[in-house]
C-alpha positions as a Markdown table, in Angstrom:
| # | Residue | x | y | z |
|---|---|---|---|---|
| 1 | Met | 0.0 | 0.0 | 0.0 |
| 2 | Asn | 1.4 | 3.4 | -1.0 |
| 3 | Gln | 1.6 | 6.3 | 1.5 |
| 4 | Pro | -1.1 | 9.0 | 1.6 |
| 5 | Asn | -0.2 | 12.4 | 0.4 |
| 6 | Pro | -0.6 | 15.3 | 2.8 |
| 7 | Lys | -1.9 | 17.5 | 0.0 |
| 8 | Val | -4.9 | 15.1 | -0.3 |
| 9 | Asp | -5.5 | 15.4 | 3.5 |
| 10 | Asp | -5.8 | 19.2 | 2.8 |
| 11 | Tyr | -8.3 | 18.5 | 0.0 |
| 12 | Leu | -10.4 | 16.4 | 2.4 |
| 13 | Asp | -10.3 | 19.2 | 5.0 |
| 14 | Asn | -10.7 | 22.2 | 2.9 |
| 15 | Gly | -12.0 | 21.1 | -0.5 |
| 16 | Cys | -10.5 | 21.7 | -4.0 |
| 17 | Gly | -10.0 | 25.4 | -3.6 |
| 18 | Arg | -11.8 | 26.2 | -6.9 |
| 19 | Cys | -14.8 | 28.0 | -5.4 |
| 20 | Pro | -15.5 | 30.2 | -2.4 |
| 21 | Leu | -17.2 | 27.3 | -0.5 |
| 22 | Gly | -13.9 | 25.6 | 0.2 |
| 23 | Gly | -13.4 | 25.0 | 4.0 |
| 24 | Thr | -17.1 | 25.5 | 4.7 |
| 25 | Pro | -19.8 | 23.0 | 5.5 |
| 26 | Gln | -21.3 | 23.7 | 2.1 |
| 27 | Cys | -18.2 | 22.5 | 0.2 |
| 28 | Lys | -19.2 | 19.5 | -1.9 |
| 29 | Val | -16.1 | 17.6 | -0.7 |
| 30 | His | -17.6 | 17.6 | 2.8 |
| 31 | Gln | -20.8 | 16.0 | 1.5 |
| 32 | Trp | -18.9 | 12.9 | 0.5 |
| 33 | Thr | -16.0 | 12.7 | 2.9 |
| 34 | Asp | -16.6 | 9.1 | 4.0 |
| 35 | Glu | -17.0 | 7.9 | 0.4 |
| 36 | Leu | -13.9 | 9.8 | -0.7 |
| 37 | Val | -11.8 | 8.4 | 2.2 |
| 38 | Arg | -12.9 | 4.9 | 1.4 |
| 39 | Leu | -12.1 | 5.2 | -2.4 |
| 40 | Arg | -8.7 | 6.7 | -1.5 |
| 41 | Ala | -7.9 | 3.7 | 0.6 |
| 42 | Ile | -8.8 | 1.3 | -2.2 |
| 43 | Leu | -6.7 | 3.2 | -4.7 |
| 44 | Leu | -3.7 | 3.2 | -2.4 |
| 45 | Glu | -4.1 | -0.5 | -1.7 |
| 46 | Cys | -3.9 | -1.1 | -5.4 |
| 47 | Gly | -0.4 | 0.4 | -5.5 |
| 48 | Leu | -1.1 | 3.8 | -7.1 |
| 49 | Ala | 0.8 | 6.9 | -6.1 |
| 50 | Glu | -1.3 | 9.7 | -4.7 |
| 51 | Glu | -0.9 | 13.3 | -5.9 |
| 52 | Arg | -3.0 | 16.4 | -6.1 |
| 53 | Lys | -3.6 | 17.9 | -9.6 |
| 54 | Trp | -6.1 | 20.5 | -10.7 |
| 55 | Gly | -7.0 | 20.8 | -7.0 |
| 56 | Ala | -8.2 | 17.2 | -6.6 |
| 57 | Pro | -6.7 | 13.8 | -5.7 |
| 58 | Cys | -5.0 | 12.2 | -8.7 |
| 59 | Tyr | -3.6 | 8.6 | -8.8 |
| 60 | Thr | -0.7 | 7.7 | -10.9 |
| 61 | Trp | 1.4 | 4.8 | -12.1 |
| 62 | Glu | 5.1 | 5.7 | -12.8 |
| 63 | Asn | 4.1 | 9.3 | -13.2 |
| 64 | Asn | 1.2 | 8.6 | -15.6 |
| 65 | Asn | -2.3 | 9.8 | -14.7 |
| 66 | Val | -4.6 | 6.8 | -14.1 |
| 67 | Ala | -7.5 | 7.9 | -11.9 |
| 68 | Met | -9.0 | 10.9 | -10.2 |
| 69 | Leu | -11.4 | 11.5 | -7.4 |
| 70 | Gly | -14.1 | 14.2 | -7.6 |
| 71 | Ala | -17.0 | 15.6 | -5.6 |
| 72 | Leu | -20.2 | 16.7 | -7.3 |
| 73 | Lys | -23.5 | 17.8 | -5.9 |
| 74 | Glu | -25.3 | 14.5 | -6.6 |
| 75 | Ser | -22.4 | 12.1 | -6.1 |
| 76 | Cys | -18.7 | 11.6 | -5.7 |
| 77 | Thr | -16.8 | 10.1 | -8.7 |
| 78 | Leu | -13.8 | 8.0 | -9.5 |
| 79 | Gly | -12.7 | 8.8 | -13.0 |
| 80 | Phe | -10.3 | 6.9 | -15.2 |
| 81 | Phe | -8.3 | 8.9 | -17.8 |
| 82 | Lys | -8.2 | 6.0 | -20.2 |
| 83 | Gly | -11.5 | 4.5 | -19.2 |
| 84 | Ser | -12.6 | 4.0 | -22.8 |
| 85 | Leu | -9.9 | 1.3 | -23.2 |
| 86 | Leu | -10.8 | -0.7 | -20.1 |
| 87 | Asp | -12.8 | -3.9 | -19.9 |
| 88 | Asp | -15.8 | -3.4 | -17.8 |
| 89 | Pro | -17.8 | -6.7 | -17.5 |
| 90 | Ala | -19.7 | -5.3 | -14.5 |
| 91 | Gly | -20.9 | -2.3 | -16.5 |
| 92 | Ile | -19.9 | 0.3 | -13.8 |
| 93 | Leu | -18.1 | 2.8 | -16.1 |
| 94 | Glu | -20.0 | 5.6 | -17.7 |
| 95 | Lys | -19.2 | 8.7 | -19.8 |
| 96 | Pro | -19.0 | 11.9 | -17.6 |
| 97 | Gly | -20.4 | 13.9 | -20.5 |
| 98 | Glu | -21.9 | 13.4 | -24.0 |
| 99 | Asn | -18.7 | 14.4 | -25.7 |
| 100 | Ser | -16.2 | 12.5 | -23.5 |
| 101 | Arg | -14.0 | 10.2 | -25.5 |
| 102 | Ala | -11.3 | 8.9 | -23.1 |
| 103 | Met | -12.5 | 9.5 | -19.6 |
| 104 | Arg | -14.9 | 7.2 | -17.9 |
| 105 | Val | -16.3 | 7.6 | -14.3 |
| 106 | Ile | -18.0 | 5.5 | -11.6 |
| 107 | Arg | -20.4 | 7.5 | -9.4 |
| 108 | Phe | -21.0 | 6.7 | -5.7 |
| 109 | Arg | -23.5 | 8.0 | -3.3 |
| 110 | Asp | -22.9 | 5.8 | -0.3 |
| 111 | Val | -20.0 | 3.9 | 1.4 |
| 112 | Arg | -22.1 | 0.7 | 1.3 |
| 113 | Glu | -22.3 | 1.1 | -2.5 |
| 114 | Ile | -18.5 | 1.3 | -2.7 |
| 115 | Glu | -18.2 | -1.9 | -0.6 |
| 116 | Ala | -20.7 | -3.7 | -2.7 |
| 117 | Arg | -18.8 | -2.8 | -5.9 |
| 118 | Lys | -15.3 | -3.3 | -4.3 |
| 119 | Ser | -14.3 | -6.4 | -6.3 |
| 120 | Ala | -15.5 | -4.9 | -9.6 |
| 121 | Leu | -13.8 | -1.6 | -8.7 |
| 122 | Lys | -10.5 | -3.3 | -8.0 |
| 123 | Arg | -10.7 | -5.1 | -11.3 |
| 124 | Val | -11.2 | -1.8 | -13.2 |
| 125 | Ile | -8.3 | -0.2 | -11.3 |
| 126 | Gly | -6.1 | -3.2 | -12.1 |
| 127 | Ala | -7.0 | -3.0 | -15.8 |
| 128 | Ala | -6.2 | 0.7 | -15.8 |
| 129 | Ile | -2.7 | 0.0 | -14.3 |
| 130 | Glu | -2.2 | -2.8 | -16.9 |
| 131 | Ala | -3.1 | -0.3 | -19.7 |
| 132 | Glu | -0.3 | 2.0 | -18.4 |
| 133 | Lys | 2.2 | -0.8 | -18.2 |
| 134 | Ala | 1.4 | -1.7 | -21.8 |
| 135 | Gly | 1.7 | 1.9 | -22.9 |
| 136 | Leu | -1.8 | 1.9 | -24.4 |
| 137 | Lys | -3.1 | 5.2 | -25.9 |
| 138 | Val | -6.6 | 6.4 | -26.6 |
| 139 | Asp | -7.0 | 7.0 | -30.3 |
| 140 | Leu | -8.6 | 10.5 | -30.3 |
| 141 | Glu | -8.8 | 10.6 | -34.1 |
| 142 | Lys | -11.0 | 7.6 | -34.7 |
| 143 | Asp | -14.2 | 9.5 | -34.0 |
| 144 | Gly | -13.5 | 11.8 | -37.0 |
| 145 | Ala | -13.0 | 15.5 | -37.0 |
| 146 | Leu | -15.8 | 17.8 | -35.9 |
| 147 | Pro | -17.3 | 20.1 | -38.5 |
| 148 | Ile | -15.8 | 23.6 | -38.8 |
| 149 | Pro | -18.6 | 26.2 | -38.1 |
| 150 | Glu | -19.2 | 28.7 | -40.8 |
| 151 | Glu | -18.1 | 31.6 | -38.6 |
| 152 | Leu | -14.8 | 30.0 | -37.8 |
| 153 | Gln | -14.2 | 29.2 | -41.5 |
| 154 | Glu | -14.8 | 32.9 | -42.3 |
| 155 | Gln | -12.1 | 33.9 | -39.7 |
| 156 | Phe | -9.7 | 31.4 | -41.3 |
| 157 | Asp | -10.3 | 32.9 | -44.7 |
| 158 | Gln | -9.8 | 36.4 | -43.5 |
| 159 | Asp | -6.8 | 35.6 | -41.4 |
| 160 | Pro | -4.5 | 32.8 | -42.6 |
| 161 | Ala | -2.2 | 33.3 | -39.5 |
| 162 | Phe | -5.1 | 32.5 | -37.3 |
| 163 | Lys | -5.8 | 29.3 | -39.2 |
| 164 | Ala | -2.2 | 28.4 | -38.9 |
| 165 | Ala | -2.3 | 29.0 | -35.1 |
| 166 | Phe | -5.5 | 26.9 | -34.8 |
| 167 | Asp | -3.9 | 24.1 | -36.9 |
| 168 | Ala | -0.9 | 24.1 | -34.6 |
| 169 | Leu | -3.0 | 23.3 | -31.5 |
| 170 | Thr | -3.1 | 19.7 | -30.3 |
| 171 | Pro | -6.1 | 17.7 | -31.5 |
| 172 | Gly | -7.6 | 17.8 | -28.0 |
| 173 | Arg | -7.4 | 21.6 | -27.8 |
| 174 | Gln | -8.8 | 22.0 | -31.3 |
| 175 | Arg | -11.8 | 19.7 | -30.3 |
| 176 | Gly | -12.3 | 21.7 | -27.1 |
| 177 | Tyr | -12.6 | 25.0 | -29.0 |
| 178 | Leu | -14.8 | 23.5 | -31.7 |
| 179 | Leu | -17.3 | 22.2 | -29.1 |
| 180 | His | -17.3 | 25.6 | -27.5 |
| 181 | Phe | -17.8 | 27.4 | -30.8 |
| 182 | Val | -20.7 | 25.2 | -32.1 |
| 183 | Ala | -22.7 | 25.2 | -28.9 |
| 184 | Pro | -24.6 | 28.4 | -29.3 |
| 185 | Lys | -27.7 | 28.4 | -31.6 |
| 186 | Gln | -27.2 | 32.0 | -32.9 |
| 187 | Ser | -24.5 | 32.9 | -35.4 |
| 188 | Lys | -23.8 | 36.1 | -33.6 |
| 189 | Thr | -23.0 | 34.3 | -30.4 |
| 190 | Arg | -20.7 | 31.8 | -32.2 |
| 191 | Ala | -18.8 | 34.6 | -33.8 |
| 192 | Ser | -18.4 | 36.4 | -30.5 |
| 193 | Arg | -17.0 | 33.3 | -28.9 |
| 194 | Ile | -14.5 | 32.8 | -31.7 |
| 195 | Glu | -13.3 | 36.4 | -31.4 |
| 196 | Lys | -12.9 | 36.2 | -27.6 |
| 197 | Cys | -10.8 | 33.0 | -27.9 |
| 198 | Met | -8.5 | 34.2 | -30.7 |
| 199 | Pro | -5.8 | 35.7 | -28.4 |
| 200 | Gln | -5.5 | 32.3 | -26.6 |
| 201 | Ile | -5.4 | 30.4 | -29.8 |
| 202 | Phe | -2.6 | 32.6 | -31.1 |
| 203 | Glu | -0.7 | 31.8 | -27.9 |
| 204 | Gly | -1.2 | 28.1 | -28.3 |
| 205 | Ile | -3.3 | 27.9 | -25.2 |
| 206 | Gly | -6.3 | 25.5 | -24.8 |
| 207 | Leu | -9.7 | 26.7 | -23.8 |
| 208 | His | -9.4 | 25.5 | -20.2 |
| 209 | Asp | -5.6 | 25.8 | -19.8 |
| 210 | His | -5.7 | 29.0 | -17.7 |
| 211 | Tyr | -8.4 | 27.4 | -15.5 |
| 212 | Lys | -6.3 | 24.3 | -14.9 |
| 213 | Gln | -3.2 | 26.4 | -14.0 |
| 214 | Arg | -5.1 | 28.3 | -11.4 |
| 215 | Ala | -6.6 | 25.1 | -9.9 |
| 216 | Arg | -3.2 | 23.5 | -9.3 |
């Protein structure tokens, strides 16, 4: 069993630090303390190293991210960074969102639920570790490229340097921006989003990169 990380003790005491509710009874971490503590123990028993990234407990194998704990309003979660690659005979993994490709999560609302699923949970953790040992990668290209919204194509046509900057982004960052751009129904709103994001794109920064840096 690996040793607990004091930074995760602070997380359990004060929350993730990403909102003003940290350290108060209203903090979502405090709604699921017992469940998070039990999941933490299981992850450490499985031989994963404990770190704190983006404000939350992160579990790694030889410095590679494997799993992460989270606290939501309706449940606490155990997420697997390469969950889409894992065998899940018990059917306990689910997508955290409609557009999630790699990440899969298991939601818990009670310690008894964790204990009831403990064997299946350990099998999934073991599979995640084996995926890292084997060097498996999620193929983020197999879903096909997202369509380019008309408003973005117009910016590309007007400013070739902007298109070059967008093309230089990683596929994940490109996808993040495209999902952000196509979400609004009105063309005016889509164009406004593109304009606001242009400085970040020119700097090679992803849509949520600034947020992640602040959360560390």
